[in-house]
C-alpha positions in Angstrom: 165.2 129.2 71.9 166.5 130.8 75.2 166.5 128.9 78.4 163.7 131.0 80.0 161.2 129.6 77.4 162.6 126.1 77.8 162.2 126.3 81.5 158.6 127.5 81.1 157.9 124.5 78.9 159.6 122.1 81.2 157.7 123.3 84.3 154.4 123.0 82.4 155.2 119.5 81.0 156.3 118.2 84.4 153.3 119.8 86.1 150.8 118.2 83.7 152.5 114.8 84.0 152.4 115.0 87.8 148.8 116.2 87.8 147.8 113.2 85.7 149.4 110.8 88.2 147.8 112.6 91.2 144.4 112.4 89.5 144.9 108.7 89.1 145.5 108.5 92.9 149.3 107.9 92.5 150.1 110.3 95.3 153.2 108.9 97.0 155.5 110.4 94.4 159.2 110.8 95.3 161.8 113.3 94.4 163.3 110.7 92.1 160.0 110.4 90.2 159.8 114.2 89.5 163.6 114.3 88.8 163.0 111.5 86.2 160.3 113.6 84.5 162.6 116.7 84.3 165.5 114.6 83.0 163.3 112.9 80.4 161.9 116.2 79.2 165.3 117.5 78.5 166.8 114.2 77.2 164.0 113.8 74.6 164.4 117.4 73.4 168.1 117.8 73.1 168.1 118.6 69.4 164.9 120.7 69.5 166.3 123.0 72.1 170.0 122.9 71.0 171.1 121.2 74.1 174.2 119.1 74.1 173.6 116.9 77.2 171.5 116.5 80.4 172.7 114.5 83.4 171.4 113.5 86.8 173.2 113.6 90.1 176.4 114.9 88.6 178.5 118.0 89.1 178.7 117.8 92.9 175.5 115.7 93.1 173.3 118.4 91.5 169.9 116.8 90.7 169.8 117.9 87.0 172.5 119.6 84.9 171.5 120.8 81.4 174.3 121.7 79.0 173.5 124.0 76.1 175.3 124.6 72.9 174.5 128.4 73.0 173.9 129.3 76.7 175.4 128.7 80.1 174.8 125.4 81.7 171.7 125.1 83.9 171.8 123.5 87.4 168.5 122.4 88.9 167.9 121.3 92.5 164.5 119.8 93.4 162.6 119.2 96.6 159.3 117.3 96.6 156.4 117.2 99.1 153.9 114.5 98.1 154.3 111.9 100.9 152.4 112.3 104.2 155.6 112.6 106.2 157.2 115.3 104.1 157.1 118.9 105.4 158.9 122.1 104.6 162.0 122.5 106.8 165.0 124.9 106.7 167.4 122.0 106.3 165.6 120.9 103.1 166.0 124.3 101.5 169.3 125.6 102.9 171.8 123.0 101.6 170.4 123.0 98.1 170.0 126.8 97.8 173.5 127.4 99.2 175.0 124.8 96.8 173.4 126.6 93.9 174.4 130.0 95.1 178.0 128.8 95.4 177.9 127.4 91.8 176.5 130.7 90.5 179.3 132.6 92.3 181.9 130.5 90.6 180.5 131.8 87.3 179.3 130.6 84.0 176.0 128.9 85.0 172.4 129.5 85.7 170.7 127.8 88.7 167.1 127.0 89.6 165.5 125.7 92.8 162.3 123.7 92.1 159.7 122.6 94.6 156.8 120.2 93.7 154.1 118.8 96.0 150.5 118.4 96.8 148.4 121.5 97.1 147.6 121.0 100.8 151.4 121.1 101.6 151.5 124.7 100.3 149.0 126.2 102.8 149.5 129.6 104.3 150.5 128.3 107.7 153.4 126.2 106.3 154.8 128.7 103.8 154.5 132.0 105.8 157.9 131.2 107.5 159.7 131.4 104.1 159.7 134.7 102.2 160.7 133.0 99.0 157.6 130.7 99.2 155.1 133.4 100.0 156.5 135.7 97.4 155.8 133.0 94.9 152.3 132.3 96.2 151.6 136.1 95.9 153.0 136.2 92.4 155.7 138.7 93.2 158.4 139.1 90.6 161.0 141.0 92.6 164.2 139.5 94.1 164.2 138.0 97.5 167.1 137.8 100.0 167.1 134.4 101.7 169.4 134.2 104.7 171.0 130.8 105.5 172.5 130.3 109.0 176.3 130.2 109.0 176.4 132.0 105.6 178.1 135.4 105.4 175.7 136.8 102.8 172.1 136.2 101.9 171.2 134.4 98.7 169.4 136.4 96.1 166.5 134.5 94.5 164.1 135.5 91.8 160.7 133.8 91.5 160.6 132.0 88.2 158.0 129.8 86.6 155.3 127.9 88.4 152.1 126.1 88.1 149.6 125.9 91.0 146.1 124.7 90.2 144.5 121.3 90.4 146.0 119.1 93.1 149.6 119.9 92.5 152.0 122.9 92.9 155.3 123.1 91.0 157.2 126.3 91.7 160.7 127.5 90.7 163.2 130.2 91.6 166.3 131.3 89.8 169.3 131.6 92.1 171.1 134.8 91.2 174.0 134.5 93.7 174.7 136.1 97.0 174.3 139.7 98.1 177.5 141.6 97.8 178.3 143.9 100.8 
């Protein structure tokens, strides 16, 4: 099974688990909680998906690293927005997106940026500042250039899998690298 199908199954699984918790009024979820769900999804399916290993906070403190027997390693960075004091900010996105773009540029990996949060955190007013967020909201499939201050080249992102119904949103983008001049 290729990683695109695995990623789709993982997003769906984590979304459903998160939605169950939210529906039971367990709303103060942290990044660590969602990271644990992603890690557990991969760890319990190593053989089924021909994966050799999954780790947390390794390889330069990447949230999740999934090693495959047949495909490039996958690096996943995660941001969550469930708590009342959590809001989208440039600094939340920029460091993780740049870290993933640098790893892709080094070669031999695939990288995904994942955002999870309560539906009300994803309102138009909050996401309109970020082209990659509104492109996901509008179900665009084309590549987006995301400019990070102090970076020479914009990062190329492609909207990937996502779930956005009920009380939860879980969206992902594949980081393709940086735009070459």
